[in-house]
C-alpha positions as CSV (number, residue, x, y, z in Angstrom):
1,M,-83.3,16.5,43.8
2,S,-81.2,16.3,40.7
3,G,-78.0,18.1,39.7
4,K,-76.6,18.7,36.2
5,G,-73.0,19.2,35.4
6,P,-71.8,21.0,32.3
7,G,-72.8,18.9,29.3
8,G,-73.3,15.9,31.6
9,P,-76.3,13.9,32.8
10,C,-78.2,14.1,36.0
11,V,-79.3,10.8,37.6
12,L,-82.8,10.5,39.2
13,A,-84.1,7.6,41.3
14,L,-87.0,5.8,39.6
15,A,-88.2,3.5,42.4
16,A,-91.7,4.9,42.1
17,L,-91.8,4.7,38.4
18,L,-90.8,1.1,38.1
19,A,-91.8,-0.3,41.4
20,G,-92.0,-4.0,41.1
21,C,-90.2,-4.0,37.8
22,L,-86.6,-3.8,38.8
23,T,-85.9,-7.3,40.1
24,P,-83.8,-9.4,37.7
25,A,-85.9,-11.4,35.4
26,A,-85.5,-15.2,35.6
27,V,-83.6,-16.3,32.5
28,P,-85.2,-19.4,31.0
29,E,-83.1,-22.1,29.4
30,E,-84.3,-21.1,25.9
31,V,-81.9,-18.7,24.2
32,L,-81.8,-17.0,20.9
33,R,-78.5,-17.2,19.0
34,S,-77.2,-14.6,16.6
35,A,-73.7,-15.0,15.2
36,A,-71.5,-15.7,18.2
37,V,-73.8,-14.0,20.7
38,V,-76.0,-16.0,23.1
39,L,-79.0,-13.9,24.1
40,P,-81.3,-14.9,27.0
41,V,-85.0,-14.4,26.4
42,D,-88.0,-14.3,28.7
43,D,-91.3,-16.2,28.5
44,D,-92.6,-13.7,25.9
45,G,-89.6,-14.5,23.6
46,F,-88.1,-11.0,24.1
47,V,-84.4,-10.5,24.8
48,D,-83.9,-10.1,28.5
49,L,-80.4,-9.3,29.7
50,G,-81.6,-9.2,33.4
51,F,-80.6,-5.7,34.5
52,A,-81.6,-5.0,38.1
53,G,-82.5,-1.3,37.9
54,V,-83.1,1.8,35.8
55,L,-81.2,5.1,35.8
56,H,-83.1,8.3,34.8
57,L,-80.8,10.8,33.1
58,E,-81.0,14.2,31.4
59,S,-78.4,15.8,29.1
60,D,-78.0,18.9,26.9
61,F,-75.8,18.6,23.9
62,P,-75.1,21.0,21.0
63,S,-77.1,21.2,17.8
64,P,-74.9,21.2,14.7
65,I,-76.6,24.4,13.6
66,G,-76.6,26.2,16.9
67,G,-78.6,25.9,20.1
68,I,-79.2,23.2,22.6
69,I,-80.8,19.8,22.2
70,H,-82.3,18.4,25.4
71,A,-82.7,14.7,26.1
72,E,-84.3,12.8,28.9
73,Y,-83.5,9.1,28.9
74,Y,-83.5,5.8,30.8
75,V,-80.5,3.5,30.9
76,P,-80.3,0.0,32.5
77,E,-78.4,0.3,35.8
78,G,-75.1,-1.3,35.2
79,A,-74.8,-0.6,31.5
80,G,-71.4,0.7,30.5
81,P,-68.3,0.1,28.4
82,D,-68.1,-3.5,29.6
83,R,-71.9,-4.0,29.3
84,P,-73.2,-1.7,26.5
85,V,-76.8,-1.5,25.5
86,P,-78.7,-0.2,22.4
87,V,-81.2,2.7,22.7
88,I,-84.6,3.5,21.3
89,V,-85.0,7.3,20.7
90,E,-88.2,9.3,20.2
91,Y,-87.5,12.9,18.9
92,S,-90.7,14.9,19.4
93,P,-92.2,18.3,20.2
94,Y,-94.5,16.5,22.6
95,N,-91.9,15.9,25.3
96,A,-90.9,18.1,28.2
97,P,-88.3,17.6,30.9
98,G,-89.6,15.6,33.8
99,R,-92.8,14.5,32.2
100,H,-91.8,10.9,32.0
101,T,-92.6,9.8,35.5
102,D,-95.8,8.4,37.0
103,D,-96.6,11.8,38.6
104,G,-95.3,13.9,35.7
105,V,-96.8,12.6,32.6
106,G,-98.2,15.3,30.3
107,P,-101.4,15.0,28.4
108,F,-99.8,13.5,25.3
109,F,-97.7,10.9,27.1
110,G,-99.8,8.4,29.0
111,A,-98.0,5.4,27.5
112,V,-94.4,6.6,28.1
113,P,-93.8,4.7,31.4
114,D,-95.0,1.6,29.7
115,R,-92.2,1.8,27.1
116,V,-89.6,2.3,29.9
117,E,-91.0,-0.7,31.8
118,E,-91.1,-2.8,28.6
119,Y,-87.6,-2.2,27.3
120,V,-85.1,-0.9,29.9
121,P,-84.9,-3.6,32.5
122,R,-84.5,-6.1,29.6
123,G,-81.5,-4.2,28.3
124,T,-82.5,-1.5,25.9
125,A,-82.3,2.2,26.9
126,V,-85.2,4.5,26.0
127,A,-84.8,8.2,25.2
128,Y,-87.2,11.1,24.7
129,V,-85.7,14.1,23.0
130,D,-87.3,17.5,22.7
131,A,-87.6,18.7,19.1
132,R,-85.9,21.9,18.1
133,G,-87.7,24.9,19.5
134,F,-89.8,22.9,22.1
135,A,-89.4,22.5,25.8
136,G,-85.8,22.0,26.8
137,S,-84.4,22.2,23.3
138,G,-83.4,25.7,22.0
139,G,-83.4,27.0,18.5
140,C,-86.2,27.8,16.1
141,W,-88.9,25.2,15.4
142,D,-88.4,24.0,11.8
143,Y,-91.4,22.0,10.8
144,Y,-89.7,18.9,9.1
145,G,-87.2,21.3,7.5
146,D,-83.4,20.8,7.0
147,D,-82.6,22.2,10.4
148,E,-84.8,19.6,12.1
149,L,-83.3,16.9,9.9
150,A,-79.8,18.0,11.1
151,D,-80.9,17.9,14.7
152,A,-82.5,14.5,14.3
153,V,-79.3,13.1,12.9
154,A,-77.2,14.7,15.6
155,T,-79.5,13.2,18.3
156,V,-79.0,9.6,16.9
157,E,-75.3,10.0,16.7
158,W,-75.0,11.5,20.2
159,F,-76.7,8.4,21.7
160,A,-74.7,6.1,19.5
161,T,-71.5,7.4,21.0
162,Q,-72.3,7.4,24.7
163,E,-70.0,5.2,26.9
164,W,-72.9,3.0,27.9
165,S,-74.2,2.6,24.3
166,S,-73.6,-0.3,22.0
167,G,-73.6,2.1,19.1
168,K,-77.0,0.8,17.8
169,V,-80.0,3.1,17.8
170,G,-83.6,2.5,16.9
171,M,-86.4,5.1,16.7
172,M,-90.2,4.9,17.3
173,G,-93.1,7.3,17.6
174,T,-96.4,8.3,16.0
175,S,-97.2,11.3,13.8
176,Y,-94.7,14.0,14.4
177,P,-92.1,11.7,16.0
178,G,-92.9,9.3,13.3
179,T,-91.8,11.8,10.7
180,T,-88.6,12.8,12.5
181,Q,-87.5,9.1,12.2
182,L,-87.7,9.5,8.4
183,L,-85.6,12.6,8.7
184,A,-82.9,10.8,10.7
185,A,-82.9,7.9,8.2
186,I,-82.8,10.1,5.2
187,G,-79.9,11.9,6.8
188,Q,-78.2,8.5,7.2
189,A,-77.4,9.0,10.9
190,Q,-74.5,6.9,12.0
191,G,-75.7,4.2,14.3
192,L,-79.3,4.2,13.2
193,V,-80.2,0.6,12.4
194,T,-84.0,0.7,12.4
195,I,-87.1,3.0,12.5
196,V,-90.7,2.1,13.4
197,P,-92.8,5.1,12.3
198,I,-96.6,5.2,12.8
199,A,-98.4,7.7,10.5
200,P,-95.3,9.7,9.4
201,E,-95.6,12.6,6.9
202,P,-93.1,12.3,4.0
203,S,-94.5,15.5,2.3
204,V,-95.8,18.6,4.1
205,Y,-97.4,19.8,0.8
206,E,-99.3,16.6,0.1
207,N,-100.6,16.6,3.7
208,Q,-101.9,20.2,3.4
209,F,-103.3,20.0,-0.1
210,K,-104.9,17.4,-2.3
211,N,-103.5,18.2,-5.8
212,G,-103.7,21.9,-4.9
213,V,-107.0,21.8,-3.1
214,Q,-106.6,22.7,0.6
215,Y,-107.9,20.3,3.1
216,R,-110.3,22.0,5.4
217,N,-108.4,20.7,8.4
218,A,-105.0,21.5,6.9
219,G,-104.2,24.5,9.0
220,I,-105.3,22.7,12.1
221,T,-103.0,19.8,11.5
222,S,-100.0,21.9,10.7
223,S,-98.8,25.3,11.7
224,L,-101.9,26.4,13.6
225,I,-102.0,23.4,15.9
226,Y,-98.5,24.3,17.0
227,A,-99.3,28.0,17.2
228,S,-102.4,27.4,19.3
229,L,-101.1,24.5,21.4
230,Y,-97.4,25.6,21.6
231,P,-97.7,27.2,25.1
232,G,-99.1,24.0,26.5
233,I,-96.8,21.6,24.5
234,A,-93.6,23.5,25.3
235,L,-94.2,24.4,28.9
236,L,-92.2,22.7,31.6
237,P,-94.2,20.7,34.1
238,P,-95.4,22.6,37.2
239,G,-92.7,23.2,39.8
240,T,-89.9,22.7,37.3
241,E,-87.1,25.3,37.7
242,A,-86.9,26.9,34.2
243,G,-83.3,28.1,34.9
244,A,-82.2,24.4,34.9
245,Y,-83.0,24.3,31.2
246,P,-81.2,27.0,29.2
247,G,-82.8,25.8,25.9
248,Y,-86.2,26.4,27.3
249,A,-85.9,30.2,27.3
250,Q,-84.3,30.2,23.9
251,A,-87.1,28.1,22.4
252,R,-89.8,30.3,23.9
253,T,-88.2,33.3,22.3
254,E,-87.4,31.9,18.9
255,T,-90.2,29.4,18.0
256,P,-93.1,31.9,17.9
257,K,-91.2,33.8,15.2
258,C,-90.9,30.6,13.1
259,L,-94.6,29.8,13.5
260,A,-95.4,33.2,12.1
261,E,-93.0,32.7,9.2
262,S,-94.4,29.3,8.2
263,T,-98.1,30.1,8.4
264,P,-98.3,32.0,5.1
265,A,-96.9,29.2,3.1
266,L,-99.0,26.5,4.8
267,L,-102.2,28.5,4.3
268,D,-101.4,30.0,0.8
269,P,-104.7,30.4,-1.0
270,D,-103.0,29.6,-4.3
271,A,-101.6,26.4,-2.8
272,K,-98.4,26.8,-4.7
273,Y,-95.6,24.3,-4.2
274,S,-93.0,26.8,-3.1
275,A,-89.4,26.5,-1.9
276,Y,-90.8,26.1,1.7
277,F,-92.6,22.9,0.6
278,A,-89.8,21.7,-1.6
279,E,-87.5,21.7,1.4
280,R,-90.1,19.6,3.3
281,D,-90.9,17.1,0.5
282,R,-89.0,13.9,1.2
283,Q,-90.8,11.8,-1.4
284,G,-87.7,11.6,-3.5
285,D,-85.5,10.6,-0.6
286,A,-86.7,7.1,0.1
287,G,-83.6,5.6,-1.6
288,R,-81.4,7.3,0.9
289,V,-82.9,5.2,3.8
290,T,-80.5,2.4,4.8
291,A,-82.0,1.6,8.2
292,S,-84.6,-1.0,8.3
293,V,-88.2,0.2,8.4
294,F,-91.4,-1.1,10.1
295,W,-94.2,1.3,8.9
296,S,-97.8,1.5,10.1
297,H,-100.6,3.7,8.7
298,G,-104.4,3.8,8.7
299,F,-106.3,4.2,5.4
300,W,-108.7,6.7,7.0
301,D,-106.1,8.9,8.7
302,Q,-107.5,12.4,8.4
303,N,-104.5,14.0,10.1
304,V,-101.6,12.6,8.3
305,K,-103.2,11.7,5.0
306,P,-102.5,8.2,3.8
307,D,-101.8,9.2,0.2
308,T,-98.5,10.7,1.5
309,F,-97.1,7.2,2.5
310,T,-97.7,5.3,-0.8
311,P,-94.9,6.8,-2.9
312,F,-92.3,6.8,-0.2
313,W,-93.1,3.3,1.1
314,Q,-92.8,1.9,-2.4
315,E,-89.4,3.4,-3.0
316,I,-87.7,2.1,0.2
317,T,-85.0,-0.4,-0.8
318,A,-83.8,-1.1,2.8
319,P,-85.4,-4.1,4.7
320,K,-89.0,-3.1,5.4
321,R,-92.3,-4.3,6.5
322,A,-95.7,-2.7,7.3
323,W,-99.1,-2.8,8.8
324,F,-101.8,-1.0,6.8
325,W,-105.4,-1.1,8.1
326,H,-108.8,0.7,8.1
327,G,-108.0,3.0,11.0
328,Y,-107.5,6.6,11.7
329,H,-104.7,8.7,13.2
330,Q,-103.8,6.2,15.9
331,D,-101.5,3.3,16.8
332,P,-102.6,-0.1,15.5
333,T,-104.0,-1.2,18.8
334,E,-106.4,-4.1,19.2
335,D,-109.3,-1.7,19.5
336,A,-108.3,0.0,16.3
337,T,-107.5,-3.0,14.1
338,G,-109.6,-5.8,15.5
339,R,-106.5,-7.9,16.4
340,D,-103.5,-7.7,18.7
341,G,-99.9,-8.4,18.0
342,F,-98.4,-5.1,16.8
343,Y,-96.5,-4.3,19.9
344,D,-95.1,-7.8,20.2
345,Q,-94.0,-7.7,16.6
346,R,-92.4,-4.2,17.2
347,H,-90.5,-5.6,20.2
348,L,-89.2,-8.6,18.3
349,W,-88.2,-6.2,15.4
350,M,-86.3,-4.1,17.8
351,D,-84.6,-7.1,19.4
352,H,-83.5,-8.3,16.0
353,W,-82.0,-5.1,14.8
354,L,-80.7,-3.7,18.1
355,H,-79.5,-6.9,19.8
356,G,-79.0,-9.1,16.8
357,A,-81.5,-11.7,18.0
358,A,-82.2,-14.5,15.5
359,N,-85.9,-14.4,16.3
360,G,-87.3,-14.5,12.8
361,A,-88.3,-10.8,12.8
362,D,-86.5,-10.4,9.5
363,T,-88.5,-13.2,7.9
364,M,-92.0,-11.9,8.9
365,A,-94.3,-11.1,6.0
366,V,-93.5,-7.8,4.3
367,V,-97.0,-6.5,4.6
368,E,-99.9,-7.3,6.8
369,V,-103.0,-5.5,5.4
370,Q,-106.6,-5.3,6.4
371,D,-109.4,-5.1,3.8
372,S,-112.7,-3.3,4.1
373,L,-114.4,-6.4,5.5
374,G,-112.0,-6.4,8.4
375,R,-110.0,-9.4,7.2
376,W,-106.2,-9.5,7.6
377,R,-103.9,-11.1,5.0
378,Y,-100.2,-11.2,4.0
379,E,-98.8,-9.5,0.9
380,D,-95.3,-9.4,-0.5
381,T,-95.7,-5.7,-1.3
382,W,-98.5,-3.1,-1.2
383,P,-100.1,-2.1,-3.5
384,P,-100.0,-5.8,-4.6
385,A,-97.9,-6.6,-7.6
386,D,-100.8,-8.4,-9.3
387,A,-103.1,-5.3,-9.2
388,A,-104.3,-4.5,-12.8
389,P,-106.1,-1.3,-13.8
390,R,-109.8,-1.5,-14.8
391,L,-111.6,1.5,-16.3
392,F,-115.2,2.4,-15.6
393,F,-116.9,5.1,-17.8
394,P,-119.8,7.3,-16.6
395,T,-122.7,7.9,-18.9
396,S,-125.1,10.9,-18.9
397,D,-127.9,8.7,-17.6
398,G,-126.0,7.7,-14.5
399,V,-124.5,4.4,-15.3
400,L,-120.8,3.2,-14.9
401,V,-120.0,1.0,-17.9
402,D,-117.0,-0.7,-19.5
403,E,-117.3,1.1,-22.8
404,P,-117.3,4.9,-23.2
405,A,-120.1,6.9,-24.8
406,A,-119.5,10.4,-26.2
407,E,-121.9,12.7,-24.2
408,T,-121.8,15.8,-22.0
409,V,-123.3,16.7,-18.7
410,A,-123.2,20.0,-16.8
411,F,-123.7,21.1,-13.1
412,R,-122.8,24.0,-10.8
413,T,-120.9,23.9,-7.6
414,D,-122.8,23.9,-4.3
415,Q,-120.9,24.8,-1.1
416,R,-123.3,22.6,0.9
417,T,-122.0,19.4,-0.7
418,S,-120.9,16.7,1.7
419,F,-119.9,13.1,1.1
420,G,-120.4,12.3,4.8
421,E,-118.4,13.2,7.9
422,G,-114.9,11.8,8.4
423,S,-115.4,11.5,12.1
424,R,-116.6,8.3,13.9
425,T,-120.3,9.1,13.5
426,A,-122.3,8.6,10.4
427,S,-123.8,11.6,8.7
428,P,-126.2,11.9,5.8
429,A,-124.6,13.4,2.7
430,R,-125.7,16.5,1.0
431,V,-125.3,16.1,-2.7
432,A,-127.8,18.0,-4.8
433,A,-128.8,16.6,-8.2
434,D,-128.1,19.9,-9.9
435,A,-124.7,20.2,-8.2
436,S,-123.2,16.9,-9.2
437,H,-123.1,14.1,-11.7
438,V,-123.5,10.6,-10.3
439,A,-123.0,7.2,-12.0
440,A,-123.1,3.7,-10.7
441,T,-122.6,0.2,-12.0
442,D,-125.3,-2.4,-12.1
443,A,-125.2,-4.9,-9.2
444,L,-121.9,-6.7,-9.3
445,A,-122.1,-10.4,-10.2
446,E,-118.9,-11.2,-8.2
447,P,-116.7,-9.3,-5.8
448,V,-114.3,-6.6,-7.0
449,H,-111.3,-6.1,-4.8
450,V,-109.6,-2.7,-5.2
451,A,-106.0,-2.5,-3.7
452,G,-104.0,0.6,-4.4
453,V,-104.8,4.2,-5.4
454,P,-107.8,5.1,-7.6
455,L,-107.2,7.5,-10.5
456,Y,-109.7,9.8,-12.0
457,H,-109.3,10.7,-15.7
458,T,-111.5,13.6,-16.6
459,R,-112.2,15.9,-19.6
460,L,-114.0,19.0,-18.5
461,S,-114.4,22.7,-18.9
462,L,-115.4,25.6,-16.6
463,D,-117.3,28.8,-17.0
464,E,-114.8,30.6,-14.7
465,T,-111.1,31.2,-14.7
466,R,-110.6,29.1,-11.5
467,G,-112.3,26.2,-9.9
468,Q,-111.8,22.6,-8.7
469,I,-113.2,19.1,-9.4
470,V,-113.8,16.7,-6.6
471,T,-114.8,13.0,-6.8
472,G,-116.2,10.6,-4.4
473,L,-116.0,6.8,-4.8
474,F,-118.8,4.8,-3.1
475,D,-119.8,1.3,-2.2
476,V,-123.6,1.0,-2.6
477,D,-125.2,-1.7,-0.5
478,P,-128.3,-3.6,-1.9
479,D,-130.3,-1.8,0.8
480,G,-129.3,1.6,-0.6
481,T,-126.7,2.6,1.9
482,W,-123.8,4.5,0.4
483,T,-120.3,4.0,2.0
484,L,-117.5,6.3,1.1
485,V,-114.4,4.5,-0.2
486,D,-112.3,7.4,-1.6
487,R,-112.1,11.1,-2.2
488,G,-110.1,12.8,-5.0
489,A,-109.6,16.4,-5.8
490,L,-107.8,18.8,-8.2
491,D,-107.5,22.6,-8.3
492,L,-107.7,23.1,-12.0
493,R,-105.2,26.0,-11.9
494,H,-102.6,23.4,-11.0
495,R,-103.4,21.1,-13.9
496,D,-99.8,21.7,-15.2
497,G,-98.1,21.1,-11.9
498,M,-98.3,22.0,-8.2
499,D,-95.5,24.6,-8.6
500,R,-97.4,26.8,-10.9
501,V,-100.8,28.5,-11.1
502,V,-102.3,28.7,-14.6
503,P,-105.8,30.4,-14.9
504,V,-108.5,28.3,-16.5
505,V,-109.6,29.4,-20.0
506,Q,-113.4,29.7,-19.8
507,G,-115.1,27.1,-21.9
508,E,-111.9,25.4,-23.0
509,A,-111.8,21.6,-22.5
510,M,-109.0,20.3,-20.2
511,D,-107.8,16.7,-19.9
512,V,-106.7,16.0,-16.4
513,T,-105.8,13.0,-14.2
514,F,-105.7,13.1,-10.4
515,D,-105.5,10.5,-7.7
516,G,-107.4,9.6,-4.6
517,W,-106.3,7.9,-1.4
518,P,-104.9,4.4,-1.1
519,T,-107.4,1.8,-0.1
520,D,-107.9,-2.0,0.2
521,W,-111.6,-2.3,-0.5
522,V,-113.9,-5.3,-1.4
523,F,-117.0,-4.4,-3.3
524,E,-119.1,-7.5,-2.5
525,A,-121.3,-9.3,-5.0
526,G,-124.7,-7.6,-5.3
527,H,-123.2,-4.2,-4.4
528,R,-122.6,-1.3,-6.9
529,I,-119.6,0.9,-7.5
530,A,-120.6,4.6,-7.7
531,V,-118.7,7.8,-8.5
532,V,-119.9,11.3,-7.7
533,Y,-118.5,14.4,-9.4
534,V,-118.9,17.7,-7.7
535,G,-117.2,21.1,-7.8
536,T,-116.4,21.3,-4.0
537,E,-116.9,19.2,-0.9
538,E,-116.8,20.0,2.8
539,R,-113.5,18.2,3.4
540,F,-111.8,20.9,1.2
541,V,-111.6,24.6,1.4
542,T,-113.7,26.0,-1.4
543,V,-111.9,28.4,-3.8
544,D,-115.0,29.2,-5.8
545,N,-118.6,28.4,-4.9
546,T,-120.3,29.4,-8.2
547,H,-118.4,27.9,-11.1
548,G,-120.2,25.7,-13.6
549,V,-118.6,22.4,-14.7
550,T,-119.2,20.6,-18.0
551,L,-118.0,17.0,-18.1
552,E,-117.2,15.6,-21.5
553,L,-118.0,11.9,-21.2
554,G,-116.3,9.4,-23.4
555,E,-112.8,7.9,-23.6
556,S,-111.2,10.7,-21.7
557,T,-113.5,10.5,-18.6
558,S,-113.2,7.4,-16.5
559,I,-112.3,6.1,-13.1
560,E,-109.3,3.7,-13.0
561,L,-109.4,1.1,-10.2
562,P,-106.4,-1.2,-9.3
563,I,-108.1,-4.6,-9.1
564,I,-106.5,-7.7,-7.7
565,P,-107.7,-11.3,-8.0
566,A,-109.9,-12.5,-5.1
567,R,-107.9,-13.3,-2.0
568,T,-108.9,-16.5,-0.1
569,K,-106.3,-16.8,2.7
570,F,-106.8,-14.7,5.8
571,F,-105.1,-15.2,9.1
572,D,-107.6,-13.3,11.3
573,E,-111.3,-12.9,10.5
574,T,-112.0,-10.5,13.3
575,I,-113.9,-7.4,12.1
576,S,-112.2,-4.2,13.3
577,S,-114.2,-1.9,15.5
578,A,-112.9,0.9,13.3
579,M,-115.0,-0.5,10.5
580,E,-118.1,0.7,12.3
581,F,-116.9,4.2,11.6
582,R,-116.7,4.1,7.8
583,E,-118.1,7.2,6.2
584,R,-121.7,6.6,5.1
585,M,-124.2,8.7,3.2
586,Q,-127.8,8.6,2.0
587,A,-128.3,8.3,-1.7
588,P,-127.7,11.6,-3.5
589,E,-130.8,13.6,-4.4
590,G,-132.6,12.0,-7.3
591,F,-130.5,8.9,-7.3
592,S,-131.3,5.5,-5.7
């Protein structure tokens, strides 16, 4: 049984959790030296301070804006003022008191004991903190808002000032707990020295809408997932005495109110960039980050869209590095990426920044990126600095050329249009000839390597006062298979900005430019580059199914691809299993 004093921790035995893992590690003669500190390392090259046991603790501490923050954490037995240790924190809605034991792991947390085993006996504490409004933390859930930022900062600073703490805090986590790391770093939490976010979300608006066009899964990946899953996410494990967690009752009362308040903004049919979204837009805050950053993101992440990471990542001036690969909403495991090494690199990174280990983590390549052929390479930055724009112009007879031709083409929207499923199963596309305009290059004489974010420059008019334009960029194999490379979209009422809705003037030409998703794609020799223009597509919520679109082809209508010189040095040729799940389509109707 456990007891909890006022504001203090309770200590639980973890013999079952870490059976066989509590004996002191043998310290090899090899050591890592950093400044005047001599750090023993194990056979894996990880700092190992040889602690003999693990203490399981829980604490409540005050939120700076009211309410209780609940933390469950694991500290090396013997850590204290004379032997302080750093701590890795995960601040997340997916935690609940008592779930981090072998017999109490909830559905989201299967890997949690592994983290405890990996770090704590070696001399790094591990903490799981309930996000505001969830489980043992009180207050009102504040989806990446300023209140959540304040609590994330307070959490880091609380751990940095514990008597057993060295004052150095790192953070890790995926998706939601990836984003809360950004909040703590933007808030410049004292003691935060590094963050390792996987698939974080710098902008709630950009993750809900693509240039004003609502993603069809947007509601599911935002407020509605928490509204529908909240009872299960926030519940205490069976047999837990709710009275032991005063924040629990408060969260259960307050958070449903916040869910109800946030839903209208998140599902606004006009997709207006409101004050709600402005508060949750951190794209302009990358310069505030002073902690080091080790970022990971998949190019095919349908949950936290990859176009949200590019602006923030590029503007980080603190020490940084990244893994970018052709994967989905997942950790960069060997199954997902076709190679191992991420978790070892993360551990070395934590050892360097938390313990001061001179292990070379700060000299690793800035970016490790996977191209569409599954090959991994190093880059000094991403998108690469040597990427140069190249324009391709569609013609009325379905060709993509280097020189524009002044022509017009017209089509009407078709709600059945599909570029192919985004899941891990291939699906034939539904692109009707009278509901699209399709253009493709001739077979390429040499490979074309796109690295960055495609842009779509378009001059068009509508026969209605509202509507949208959607583009699909495809790689066409010699055998006729079409593979989706990118999607772009724009709600034309937002052509003057996401914060305003301006009706379209029927028949009046508009010049617009909109972006797609970041990609690192090689169009091989013999393949063709193709673009498909439609008025709607199944990945997006359709605002109007009947509007007609007239494209004015010429200098104002093109696709702009960031092209890099051919890369020849790759350090791992293994093809990722994720590549088997690329979106594929049959040739559009009437096009081969």
